[in-house]
C-alpha positions in Angstrom: 64.2 -92.0 13.4 65.3 -94.3 16.2 64.0 -94.3 19.8 65.4 -95.8 23.0 63.1 -97.0 25.8 64.8 -97.2 29.2 63.1 -99.4 31.8 64.7 -100.2 35.2 63.2 -103.7 35.8 62.1 -106.9 34.1 59.6 -106.3 31.3 57.0 -108.7 32.8 56.5 -106.2 35.7 55.3 -103.6 33.2 52.1 -104.0 31.2 52.2 -100.3 30.2 55.4 -100.7 28.1 53.2 -102.5 25.6 51.2 -99.3 24.8 54.3 -97.4 23.7 55.5 -100.4 21.6 52.2 -100.6 19.8 52.3 -96.9 18.9 55.9 -97.1 17.7 55.3 -100.2 15.6 52.1 -98.6 14.1 54.1 -95.5 13.2 56.9 -97.7 11.7 59.5 -96.2 14.0 62.6 -98.2 14.9 63.3 -98.6 18.7 65.5 -100.5 21.2 64.2 -101.5 24.6 66.7 -101.5 27.4 65.8 -103.1 30.7 67.4 -104.2 34.0 67.1 -108.0 34.3 66.7 -108.2 38.1 65.2 -111.7 38.1 67.8 -113.5 36.1 65.5 -114.4 33.1 66.1 -113.9 29.4 63.2 -111.7 28.1 62.8 -111.5 24.3 63.2 -108.2 22.5 65.3 -106.5 25.1 68.9 -105.3 25.5 69.4 -106.3 29.1 71.6 -105.2 31.9 71.9 -108.5 33.7 72.4 -108.0 37.4 70.2 -110.0 39.7 69.3 -107.9 42.8 70.4 -109.8 45.9 70.6 -107.1 48.6 68.5 -104.3 50.2 71.5 -102.5 51.6 71.3 -98.9 50.4 75.0 -98.5 49.5 75.1 -101.7 47.4 71.8 -100.9 45.7 73.2 -97.4 44.8 76.2 -99.1 43.3 73.9 -101.4 41.2 72.0 -98.3 40.0 75.3 -96.6 39.0 76.3 -99.6 37.0 72.9 -99.6 35.3 73.4 -95.9 34.4 76.8 -96.6 32.9 75.3 -99.4 30.9 72.6 -97.1 29.5 74.9 -94.1 28.8 77.4 -96.3 27.0 74.7 -97.7 24.6 73.0 -94.3 24.1 76.3 -92.7 23.1 77.1 -95.5 20.8 73.8 -95.7 19.0 72.9 -92.0 18.9 69.2 -92.2 19.3 66.9 -89.4 18.2 64.7 -89.5 21.3 64.3 -91.4 24.5 61.4 -92.6 26.7 62.4 -93.0 30.4 60.3 -95.0 32.8 60.2 -94.0 36.5 61.1 -90.9 38.3 64.0 -92.8 39.9 65.6 -93.6 36.6 65.0 -90.1 35.4 66.8 -88.6 38.3 69.7 -91.1 37.8 70.0 -90.2 34.1 69.3 -86.5 34.6 72.6 -84.9 33.6 72.9 -87.1 30.5 69.3 -86.2 29.4 69.7 -82.5 30.0 72.9 -82.4 27.9 71.9 -84.7 25.1 68.0 -84.8 25.0 66.5 -81.5 26.2 62.8 -81.6 25.2 63.5 -84.9 23.4 62.4 -87.4 26.1 59.2 -88.6 27.7 59.2 -89.3 31.4 56.7 -92.0 32.4 55.8 -92.1 36.1 53.6 -94.9 37.5 54.3 -94.5 41.2 56.2 -92.4 43.7 59.9 -92.9 44.4 61.4 -91.5 47.7 64.5 -90.6 45.7 62.5 -87.7 44.3 62.5 -86.0 47.8 66.3 -86.2 47.9 66.9 -84.6 44.5 64.0 -82.1 44.3 65.8 -79.5 42.1 67.0 -82.2 39.7 63.6 -83.7 39.5 62.0 -80.4 38.8 64.4 -79.8 36.0 63.8 -83.3 34.7 60.1 -82.5 34.5 60.7 -79.1 32.9 63.1 -80.4 30.3 60.8 -83.3 29.2 58.6 -83.1 26.2 55.8 -84.3 28.5 55.4 -86.4 31.6 53.0 -89.4 31.4 51.3 -90.1 34.7 49.0 -93.0 35.6 46.9 -91.0 38.1 45.9 -87.4 38.2 46.4 -87.6 41.9 50.2 -87.5 41.3 49.8 -83.8 40.7 49.6 -83.4 44.4 53.4 -84.2 44.7 54.7 -83.4 41.2 56.1 -80.0 40.3 53.1 -77.7 39.6 54.2 -76.5 36.1 54.8 -79.7 34.3 53.2 -80.9 31.1 51.3 -83.9 32.3 49.4 -86.5 30.2 47.3 -89.2 31.8 48.3 -92.7 30.7 46.0 -95.4 32.2 47.3 -98.8 33.3 45.0 -100.8 31.0 45.2 -102.4 27.6 42.9 -100.4 25.3 41.9 -103.6 23.5 40.5 -105.0 26.8 38.5 -101.8 27.3 37.0 -102.1 23.8 36.2 -105.7 24.3 34.5 -105.0 27.6 32.4 -102.1 26.1 31.3 -104.4 23.3 30.2 -107.1 25.7 29.0 -105.1 28.7 25.3 -105.5 27.8 25.6 -109.3 28.0 26.8 -109.3 31.6 24.5 -109.7 34.6 26.1 -109.2 38.0 24.3 -110.3 41.2 25.6 -110.4 44.7 22.7 -112.3 46.1 24.8 -115.2 47.4 25.1 -116.4 50.9 28.9 -116.1 50.8 30.7 -113.1 49.2 33.9 -114.1 47.4 36.5 -111.2 47.7 39.7 -111.5 45.6 43.0 -109.7 45.7 44.7 -110.1 42.4 48.1 -109.1 40.9 51.2 -108.2 42.9 50.7 -109.0 46.6 53.0 -106.6 48.3 51.0 -104.6 50.8 51.2 -106.7 53.9 50.0 -103.9 56.2 46.8 -103.3 54.3 46.1 -107.0 53.5 46.6 -108.1 57.1 44.1 -105.6 58.3 41.7 -106.7 55.6 42.0 -110.3 56.7 41.6 -109.4 60.4 38.1 -108.0 59.7 36.8 -110.9 57.6 38.7 -114.0 58.9 36.5 -117.0 59.8 33.4 -115.0 59.0 31.2 -117.4 57.0 29.7 -114.5 55.1 33.0 -114.0 53.3 35.5 -116.0 51.3 38.9 -114.5 50.4 41.5 -115.4 47.8 44.9 -114.0 47.0 45.7 -114.5 43.3 49.3 -113.6 42.2 52.8 -113.2 43.6 54.6 -110.8 45.8 56.9 -110.4 48.8 53.9 -110.2 51.2 52.7 -113.7 50.4 55.0 -115.6 52.8 54.1 -113.3 55.7 50.3 -113.5 54.9 50.5 -117.3 54.8 52.3 -117.4 58.1 49.7 -115.1 59.6 46.7 -117.2 58.5 48.4 -120.4 59.7 49.2 -118.9 63.1 45.6 -117.6 63.5 43.9 -120.7 62.0 42.1 -118.7 59.3 40.0 -121.0 57.3 38.2 -118.8 54.7 41.3 -117.8 52.7 42.9 -119.5 49.6 46.0 -118.6 47.7 46.6 -119.0 44.0 50.1 -118.3 42.8 51.5 -116.5 39.7 49.2 -116.6 36.6 49.2 -115.6 32.9 47.5 -112.3 32.0 45.2 -114.0 29.6 43.8 -116.1 32.5 42.5 -113.1 34.5 38.9 -113.4 33.2 38.7 -117.1 34.1 40.3 -116.6 37.5 37.8 -113.8 38.3 34.7 -115.4 36.9 33.2 -116.2 40.3 34.5 -113.1 42.1 32.0 -110.8 43.8 34.3 -108.0 44.9 37.9 -106.9 44.3 40.0 -105.8 47.2 41.9 -102.6 46.3 42.6 -101.4 49.8 46.1 -99.9 50.1 48.3 -98.5 52.8 48.6 -94.8 52.7 52.2 -93.9 53.6 54.4 -91.0 52.6 56.8 -93.4 51.0 54.2 -94.6 48.5 51.8 -91.7 48.3 49.1 -94.4 48.5 46.3 -91.9 48.5 47.2 -90.7 45.0 47.6 -94.1 43.3 45.2 -95.9 40.8 45.6 -99.6 41.1 45.5 -102.0 38.1 42.6 -103.7 39.9 40.5 -100.6 39.5 40.5 -101.2 35.8 39.8 -104.9 36.2 36.8 -103.9 38.3 35.3 -102.0 35.4 36.5 -104.3 32.6 35.1 -107.5 34.2 32.1 -105.8 36.0 33.2 -106.6 39.5 32.6 -104.1 42.3 35.7 -103.1 44.2 36.6 -102.0 47.8 38.8 -98.9 48.2 39.9 -96.6 51.1 38.1 -93.3 51.6 39.7 -89.9 50.9 41.9 -91.2 48.0 42.1 -90.7 44.3 40.5 -94.1 43.9 37.6 -93.2 46.1 36.8 -90.2 44.0 36.5 -92.4 40.9 34.5 -95.1 42.8 32.1 -92.4 44.1 31.8 -90.7 40.7 31.0 -93.8 38.7 29.4 -95.9 41.5 31.9 -98.8 41.1 31.9 -100.2 44.6 32.5 -99.7 48.3 34.4 -96.9 50.0 35.6 -97.5 53.6 37.1 -94.9 55.9 38.6 -97.5 58.3 39.0 -101.3 58.1 36.7 -102.0 61.0 33.7 -100.9 58.8 34.4 -103.6 56.3 31.9 -106.4 57.3 28.9 -104.2 57.7 29.6 -102.0 54.7 30.0 -105.1 52.5 26.8 -106.6 53.6 24.9 -103.3 53.2 26.4 -103.0 49.7 25.3 -106.5 48.8 21.8 -105.9 50.1 21.4 -102.7 48.1 23.3 -103.6 45.0 21.8 -102.2 41.8 23.2 -104.0 38.7 21.8 -101.5 36.3 23.5 -98.5 38.0 26.7 -100.4 38.4 26.9 -101.5 34.8 26.2 -97.9 33.6 29.0 -96.7 35.8 31.5 -99.3 34.3 30.5 -98.2 30.8 30.9 -94.5 31.6 34.3 -95.0 33.3 35.6 -97.1 30.4 34.5 -94.6 27.8 36.3 -91.9 29.7 39.4 -94.1 29.8 39.2 -94.5 26.0 39.1 -90.7 25.6 42.2 -90.4 27.8 44.0 -93.0 25.8 43.3 -91.2 22.6 44.9 -88.0 24.1 47.9 -90.1 25.3 48.4 -91.7 21.9 48.1 -88.3 20.2 50.8 -86.8 22.5 53.2 -89.7 21.9 52.7 -89.5 18.1 53.3 -85.7 18.2 56.5 -86.3 20.2 57.7 -88.8 17.7 57.0 -86.5 14.7 58.2 -83.3 16.2 61.6 -82.4 14.8 
């Protein structure tokens, strides 16, 4: 058996690809990984469509996607793969006709966020879901906007080895928030200027709080411009980092900022952020918006602070600090991570069944 993995971006943007590759290699199944090299870098182990994205004009972006589709179909026809794993609803819609004809019930569709393209091709997307072996989703909240009758499997955005390591060491960790200044970090892709600017507005130049943005993203230049224009002194920036450095970078962090803009274009109320898992793995309370999929998890496992509006931030953070119970928080982290492990076992079982099914 030979499998093709189709990914519409650079591999460094996708930690969850690793989970499939681990399973494929454990099952001794040959595979090829096709990606779109948008950043102009040579990533090992990929068959790349090299086309650096230089425009945001819809017509030219559409043309780029069509070229990527032709690149994929040419290779798929030539190599005659047994099954396919397609990443993103957008790429699934793009490859729809080819998949329906050549791989009915022989592909997995993996969806990690909402794409507005889905709204323009609703019938094709519904067929895409129906014709799949199953659809992997990173949040059960996605079921609010996905077709109701799909076969959905939860696939968390976290390395299961990190989960195991955290569970084995959770007893050794002691978390205290009894410091004069709370250090609040935003780590990963920094791309939500709307939310992050509101977050800054509430805590800027307040000596009770220190903020740091760790990572990269297109919101960084605008955020730096904002803090320079407003003379904000309690913010630092740390640029791109290696994944293995996360624990070191977060060793002095008191809270993680996971606030997100809730727009129809991103279905932000249904997302689960990578930072949510870092919160539990590294035992760092987090801050989330109310009435979201993330707030349900935070409230269930007692993992942090839920705010209904940004103006509540200063007082809610101080109240949380003053009433913080390490024992309750640590138990919540353990319970959440154990549930993630169970979900991962079901995900792995479904992938293996897909691979073995004739």
